[in-house]
Each structure stands twice: as C-alpha cells, then as structure tokens.
C-alpha positions as MATLAB code, in Angstrom:
seq = 'MSYISFCSDEGYPYNLDFDYGALAQLQHFSINNLGDPFIESNYGVHSRQFEVGVLDWFARLWELEKNEYWGYITNCGTEGNLHGILVGREVFPDGILYASRESHYSVFKAARMYRMDCVKVDTLISGEIDCADFQRKLSLNRDKPAIINVNIGTTVKGAVDDLDLVIKTLEESGFKDQFYIHCDGALFGLMIPFVKKAPQVTFKKPIGSVSVSGHKFVGCPMPCGVQVTRLEHINALSSNVEYLASRDATIMGSRNGHAPIFLWYTLNRKGYRGFQKEVQKCLRNAHYLKDRLREAGVGAMLNELSSTVVFERPKDEEFVRRWQLACEGNIAHVVVMPNVTIDKLDYFLNELVEKRATWYQDGVCQPPCIARDVGQENCLCSLHKK';
ca = [
      46.056   94.780  151.760;
      42.868   94.083  153.318;
      41.214   90.905  154.205;
      37.973   91.860  152.163;
      39.805   92.745  148.616;
      41.640   90.193  149.053;
      39.749   87.231  149.037;
      36.589   88.511  147.708;
      36.676   87.706  143.987;
      37.588   84.062  143.943;
      34.362   83.092  142.461;
      33.229   85.793  139.666;
      35.323   86.416  136.525;
      36.371   90.368  136.808;
      39.884   90.797  135.977;
      40.113   93.653  139.027;
      43.904   94.495  138.154;
      43.387   97.930  136.475;
      44.547  101.286  137.180;
      42.880  103.952  134.410;
      45.027  106.702  136.314;
      44.127  110.226  135.161;
      41.535  108.530  132.660;
      39.251  109.201  136.430;
      38.555  112.222  135.456;
      36.112  111.528  132.967;
      33.243  110.901  135.734;
      32.803  114.949  135.366;
      31.154  114.509  131.914;
      27.995  112.762  130.995;
      29.162  111.118  127.529;
      26.559  109.231  126.079;
      26.555  106.897  122.805;
      22.819  107.561  121.796;
      21.908  105.300  118.299;
      24.253  103.950  115.569;
      28.060  104.450  116.657;
      28.617  104.847  113.067;
      26.562  107.687  112.461;
      26.329  111.048  114.372;
      23.396  112.190  116.632;
      22.493  115.584  117.923;
      24.286  114.691  121.441;
      27.359  116.411  120.838;
      29.426  114.711  123.835;
      30.100  111.560  122.730;
      33.071  108.342  122.618;
      31.992  107.292  119.164;
      35.769  107.455  117.508;
      36.585  105.583  120.740;
      34.032  102.964  120.135;
      34.994  102.562  116.645;
      38.214  102.179  117.548;
      36.921   99.595  120.006;
      34.882   97.501  117.458;
      37.421   97.942  114.963;
      40.105   95.865  117.008;
      37.466   92.937  117.520;
      36.866   93.128  114.241;
      40.436   92.300  113.051;
      40.991   89.741  115.432;
      37.850   87.505  114.621;
      38.674   88.210  111.090;
      35.946   90.428  109.710;
      36.646   92.827  107.455;
      36.018   96.745  107.923;
      33.064   97.310  105.516;
      31.349   93.982  106.478;
      31.089   94.026  110.132;
      28.582   95.944  112.814;
      28.740   96.348  116.005;
      28.599   98.307  119.435;
      29.494   98.537  122.528;
      26.493   97.377  124.866;
      26.012   97.403  128.472;
      27.255   94.086  129.534;
      27.002   90.149  128.264;
      23.337   89.786  128.513;
      22.650   92.740  125.879;
      24.997   91.032  123.723;
      23.153   87.960  123.646;
      19.734   89.886  123.622;
      21.091   91.537  120.686;
      22.739   88.606  118.677;
      19.664   86.113  119.142;
      17.546   89.306  117.556;
      19.707   89.370  114.871;
      18.881   85.679  114.258;
      15.034   86.325  114.596;
      14.806   88.884  112.317;
      17.132   86.556  109.650;
      15.092   84.032  110.573;
      11.836   84.753  111.734;
      10.109   81.277  111.923;
      13.780   79.565  112.981;
      13.669   77.829  116.231;
      16.318   78.397  118.588;
      18.547   75.920  119.942;
      21.012   76.272  123.405;
      22.381   73.787  125.526;
      21.481   73.649  129.015;
      24.313   75.033  130.258;
      24.669   78.012  128.075;
      24.102   81.111  130.321;
      20.676   82.485  131.653;
      20.285   85.227  129.209;
      19.914   83.137  126.306;
      16.906   82.117  128.304;
      15.871   85.481  128.811;
      15.973   86.208  125.054;
      14.088   83.092  123.924;
      10.661   84.410  126.280;
      11.236   87.975  125.475;
      11.136   87.465  121.917;
       8.612   84.705  122.192;
      10.493   82.205  120.170;
      10.163   78.345  120.527;
      13.256   77.389  122.573;
      14.822   73.660  122.133;
      17.588   73.019  125.147;
      20.184   70.534  124.483;
      21.854   68.234  126.399;
      25.710   68.394  127.725;
      28.559   66.298  127.866;
      29.871   66.143  131.168;
      32.409   68.975  130.277;
      29.719   71.229  129.847;
      29.949   71.352  126.355;
      27.101   70.623  123.857;
      26.360   67.429  122.953;
      26.138   67.227  119.077;
      24.721   63.631  119.011;
      21.041   65.378  121.111;
      21.742   68.508  118.910;
      21.790   65.894  115.749;
      18.381   64.145  117.182;
      16.615   67.412  118.019;
      17.365   69.111  114.886;
      15.806   66.102  112.799;
      12.936   66.738  114.927;
      12.209   70.605  112.997;
      14.220   70.267  109.850;
      10.997   72.436  108.039;
      12.219   75.711  110.628;
      15.491   77.228  110.364;
      17.403   77.027  113.349;
      19.139   79.793  115.238;
      21.888   78.212  117.692;
      23.880   79.754  120.499;
      27.443   78.292  120.905;
      29.213   79.055  124.235;
      32.692   80.310  124.519;
      33.311   79.149  127.820;
      29.905   78.272  129.605;
      28.929   80.144  132.588;
      29.692   77.569  135.309;
      32.041   75.098  133.612;
      33.628   77.150  131.397;
      33.332   74.459  128.785;
      33.609   75.477  124.857;
      31.590   74.119  122.323;
      32.495   72.852  119.495;
      32.261   75.517  117.101;
      33.521   73.247  114.034;
      31.128   70.189  114.866;
      28.017   72.467  115.339;
      29.001   73.936  111.705;
      29.442   70.382  110.147;
      25.632   68.275  112.574;
      23.748   71.676  110.702;
      25.176   70.578  107.606;
      24.816   66.668  107.856;
      21.030   67.426  108.908;
      20.533   69.044  105.773;
      20.569   72.867  106.727;
      22.836   74.466  104.541;
      22.485   78.409  104.769;
      19.186   77.716  106.760;
      21.248   78.632  109.840;
      22.285   81.280  112.517;
      25.402   80.552  114.176;
      25.593   83.366  118.090;
      29.138   83.059  119.969;
      28.595   84.428  123.160;
      31.876   84.475  124.278;
      31.370   86.678  127.873;
      34.608   85.957  129.319;
      36.560   83.249  127.173;
      35.782   84.776  123.664;
      38.590   87.471  124.130;
      41.213   84.470  125.875;
      40.477   81.524  123.601;
      42.336   83.447  120.047;
      45.366   83.432  122.369;
      45.363   79.705  123.841;
      47.429   77.833  121.735;
      46.012   75.206  119.093;
      42.546   76.028  120.281;
      39.586   76.033  117.669;
      38.870   79.272  116.258;
      36.354   81.509  116.285;
      36.115   83.391  113.548;
      34.149   85.575  110.580;
      35.876   82.802  108.212;
      33.221   80.391  109.618;
      29.668   81.068  108.661;
      28.426   82.398  112.114;
      26.409   85.014  112.173;
      27.589   87.776  115.597;
      30.320   87.447  118.292;
      29.752   89.246  122.071;
      31.984   89.503  125.012;
      31.895   91.469  128.029;
      33.930   94.273  128.864;
      34.433   93.888  132.940;
      35.747   90.308  133.058;
      38.857   89.307  131.103;
      39.496   92.947  129.955;
      39.375   94.659  133.216;
      36.954   97.687  132.893;
      35.620   99.323  135.524;
      32.219   99.298  134.630;
      30.110   96.548  133.461;
      29.804   96.473  129.477;
      30.298   94.436  126.577;
      31.313   94.432  122.806;
      28.771   92.802  119.587;
      29.485   92.434  116.551;
      27.378   90.947  113.639;
      27.742   90.870  109.975;
      26.443   94.213  108.725;
      24.716   92.525  105.919;
      22.164   91.298  108.607;
      21.783   94.372  110.571;
      19.552   96.524  107.964;
      16.696   94.459  109.303;
      17.011   95.741  112.628;
      17.115   99.302  111.732;
      15.230  102.388  111.826;
      16.141  106.519  111.868;
      14.828  108.182  114.565;
      14.560  111.916  113.477;
      14.451  112.733  117.550;
      18.258  111.544  117.454;
      18.656  112.717  113.723;
      20.926  108.812  113.547;
      19.788  105.557  113.064;
      19.308  102.830  115.844;
      20.088   98.817  115.623;
      20.854   99.059  119.342;
      19.311   97.605  122.111;
      18.926   99.990  124.645;
      19.068  103.734  122.897;
      21.482  105.646  125.222;
      24.532  103.663  125.908;
      27.541  103.888  128.802;
      30.164  106.586  126.844;
      32.609  105.990  129.184;
      33.111  102.176  128.413;
      34.952  102.629  125.006;
      37.067  104.893  126.238;
      38.107  102.708  129.284;
      38.534   99.394  126.792;
      40.372  101.229  124.223;
      42.670  102.342  126.395;
      43.381   99.053  127.776;
      43.026   97.111  124.680;
      46.177   99.245  123.082;
      47.870   99.398  126.553;
      48.095   95.392  126.275;
      48.092   94.952  122.602;
      47.519   91.097  121.764;
      51.279   90.697  123.389;
      49.885   91.829  126.287;
      47.132   89.608  126.656;
      48.716   86.607  125.398;
      50.883   87.058  128.567;
      47.682   87.606  131.471;
      45.888   83.783  129.134;
      48.757   82.110  129.443;
      49.564   83.232  132.746;
      45.082   82.102  133.727;
      45.604   79.134  132.727;
      48.888   77.956  134.092;
      47.363   79.090  137.659;
      44.225   77.586  136.960;
      46.252   74.378  136.458;
      48.298   74.801  139.828;
      44.814   74.905  141.743;
      43.428   72.544  140.358;
      46.111   70.070  141.304;
      46.439   71.775  144.981;
      42.767   70.955  145.543;
      43.337   67.159  144.489;
      46.681   67.011  146.236;
      44.312   67.976  149.407;
      41.799   65.678  148.655;
      39.244   67.923  147.231;
      37.796   66.621  143.989;
      37.737   68.779  141.081;
      37.315   69.661  137.601;
      39.357   72.004  134.685;
      38.493   71.890  131.188;
      40.846   71.648  128.649;
      40.705   75.238  127.242;
      39.205   76.538  130.425;
      40.518   78.960  133.373;
      37.331   78.059  135.347;
      38.149   75.319  138.354;
      35.430   73.323  139.316;
      35.075   71.539  142.274;
      32.678   70.424  145.574;
      30.695   73.363  146.859;
      32.439   73.916  150.808;
      30.075   72.804  152.977;
      29.929   76.297  155.168;
      28.148   79.174  153.743;
      29.996   81.438  155.177;
      32.810   80.468  153.834;
      31.312   80.622  150.566;
      30.167   83.989  150.737;
      33.147   85.419  152.784;
      35.090   84.348  149.523;
      31.811   84.642  146.785;
      32.238   81.806  145.644;
      29.037   81.459  142.996;
      27.611   77.594  143.328;
      25.199   75.649  141.777;
      23.556   72.028  143.497;
      27.448   70.210  144.732;
      30.122   72.607  142.731;
      31.771   75.662  143.095;
      33.852   77.775  140.734;
      36.929   79.295  141.461;
      37.756   81.398  137.730;
      41.506   82.703  137.589;
      41.442   85.947  136.311;
      44.995   87.700  135.850;
      44.714   89.374  139.345;
      44.357   85.655  141.343;
      47.715   85.440  142.407;
      49.446   81.674  143.240;
      49.659   83.696  146.669;
      45.913   84.323  146.597;
      45.533   81.274  145.078;
      47.808   79.738  148.162;
      45.518   81.661  150.563;
      42.133   80.043  149.664;
      43.502   76.542  149.772;
      45.391   77.153  152.899;
      41.848   78.433  154.779;
      39.311   75.257  152.552;
      41.285   72.582  153.926;
      41.725   73.689  157.424;
      37.966   74.358  157.054;
      37.646   71.206  155.602;
      39.345   68.871  158.413;
      36.885   70.517  161.156;
      33.193   70.388  158.601;
      34.413   66.550  158.195;
      35.865   65.929  161.495;
      33.370   63.312  163.112;
      33.119   61.469  159.987;
      29.491   61.289  159.940;
      29.297   63.999  157.792;
      30.976   63.044  154.737;
      32.147   65.546  151.849;
      29.347   65.511  149.037;
      30.123   63.445  145.747;
      30.055   65.146  142.138;
      30.434   62.427  140.059;
      27.211   63.611  138.170;
      28.658   66.599  137.984;
      32.602   66.379  136.904;
      32.671   62.528  136.067;
      33.910   60.362  138.557;
      37.732   60.342  137.581;
      36.991   63.709  139.479;
      35.295   62.938  142.125;
      36.900   61.750  145.602;
      34.431   61.424  147.689;
      34.727   58.263  149.631;
      32.365   56.170  146.904;
      35.350   57.224  143.869;
      38.235   57.757  145.591;
      40.623   55.696  144.573;
];
C-alpha cells in the first residue's frame, strides 16, 4: 500500500472502504434523474427506481410512512441543507432562521441566498447548541415563526444537538406549531440510529426534514446525499415543467443518476446489521485514538455520540497537509471512519509523537492551549496539565 493512500484521509469524513465491482461499467452511460424522483420525465436513461428504493430505506429509518414523505438524492450535503431550509422558508415565509455557531457553513450560505434573517446561537464547549441562549434569542422574536437547523454531528467537534431539548425549548417559548426543524445529519445522521441509548432522529417528533451525505459514512464514490421531508410541505415548492414533462421541487434540475444505484447497492448489501457493526467499530476506534493521544500528552476530546476526535493542532503545516487534517484555530480533528483501522491510527500516532518531540524539544515553543476549545479537563498544555 502506498504512503499517500495509507494516510491521506484522516481529517475528513470519507469512508474509502468500498468495492463496487461490476457497477464501474455504469460509467459508460449518461444517467440523469431529471425533476421529481416519483414522476417520469421525457429523458429515458434514468435510475428513478433505485432512487425511490434508497428514499424508502431512509424513510423507514426515520419512521416516516411511504405515503407521507417526499425526498430526492442530492448532489451533496450542502444541497440537502439548502433544500431543507428552503422548505422551512416556504412553509413560514417570514420565519427567522436559527442555527448554532458551529453549524456547517452551508446553513449560513442558505440564509444569504434566500435573504433570510439569521440568528446565530451560542454553543456549549462540546459544540452542542446552547438551549439557554436559544431560549433567550427566541424571546426576542416571539412574533415570527422559527426555522431551526439542528446538527446531528457538527463539522469540527462532531457534537449532536439535543433535538428533544430544542423542541422543548420551542414549546416552552410559546411557539407551539410555529416552527420548522431541519436536521443536518451529513455524517452522523446515518450513524446515530445504530448507537445504543442515543436520542433518535425520527419524524414521529415534530421535525420537517433530514439530510445526510452519501459519500461519507455510506461510502459512495461520488459526492451525493439524501434529503427527506414531509410530503405535505412540498406542494409549496413544486411546479410543473413542460420541457421535462415532470414536476420539479429539487434545487438542481439535472441530478446524478449513478449515485442512487451505488447507494442502493451499499444499503442493501450491508443492511442495518452491517451498518451497526461499522458504527460500533468506528466508536471503539475513536475511543482508542483519544486515549492514546492523552497517554502521549496530547490534549484531546471525544463527544459521547461521536467518532470525531478533536486534539491540539500540529505545529508543522507539512504534517497537517500530509495527513489532510482539518484544522480550526488551535485544534484539529480526526474523523474515524470504517476504513480507518487501528494499524492506521497507530501509524499516525507514532509519527505525531515523534514529530512533537522535535517541535517542542527546546522548551521555548510550547504545545497550544486548547482549553477554550475543548474545556480545561481535556487540555494538556503546561497550564492545565495535572
């Protein structure tokens, strides 16, 4: 195995453990799923049956009846967020968008694109939305509906917002049915159903939409995602397009027809049991990495419901580039995916420890303090080391 393929994917959440065999032959065809997945169009080379099969799988996972949901295979997680927030805006045209400061940048991009008022909510040290601050900011806008982005795994820290507490906060603030919740589950939205004792994302709760990425935990070889919303909401977005001989409530008109086939293949090959095993493996390996980092004197944090290990940013930018670590300020993270093995983690840890010995050998340069990012109890700088 080459060095690059061994270590170039630690910091970003891509599952590279896939083998699609004969499906590679599909690259000889131009497959385009135009318009609504549930309505035929004039273009004959499509994969709508596979797309609907994938959507049915996720609707069952999130407990929404077949005749009550609508959705489509998006081109990426960002498109899922753009669509979910757009549906919320169409349901409540004068609604205010609320999102935690650690939400994915696409949420704030949506606010700019749709010219929506957007309120940033503070977060706890874990990266989870601070519902006390959320309640304070809701109280300033009681006269307008609330459109809320709930993170099922934040980008940097992998924090899962407390959906039940968000709903309780809205109801206690007097919003009753005057709110729309979009759940951004880009990475962890598919993992959390298989985590024991984790709070569930389900349409049995008053949520409006959920989106996940298909190229992350699922392991699709091309960027894609899944967006599911309630059918009752979609009529406000829909328009018939004569050119397509179809209806279109999607963000993009033309959509990747290959992605649904690859997603359908993986979902059916692995099944719920297969994903459960992979989730347990990822969580187990993430705990291993966090423990090994702390044993080596490296400050690190791992949220309870996450496989994203946050630690002090390496001093050497060349090291960061070689391992493709995602960094923000004084912290970096490793997202432990199914293809990240214990051997790979050991290789990474050994090199990090070896490099740190040279970075800080003179005693003048010190490891960064990350207490403000992950809490004093997780920081092992000279000030906070016990």
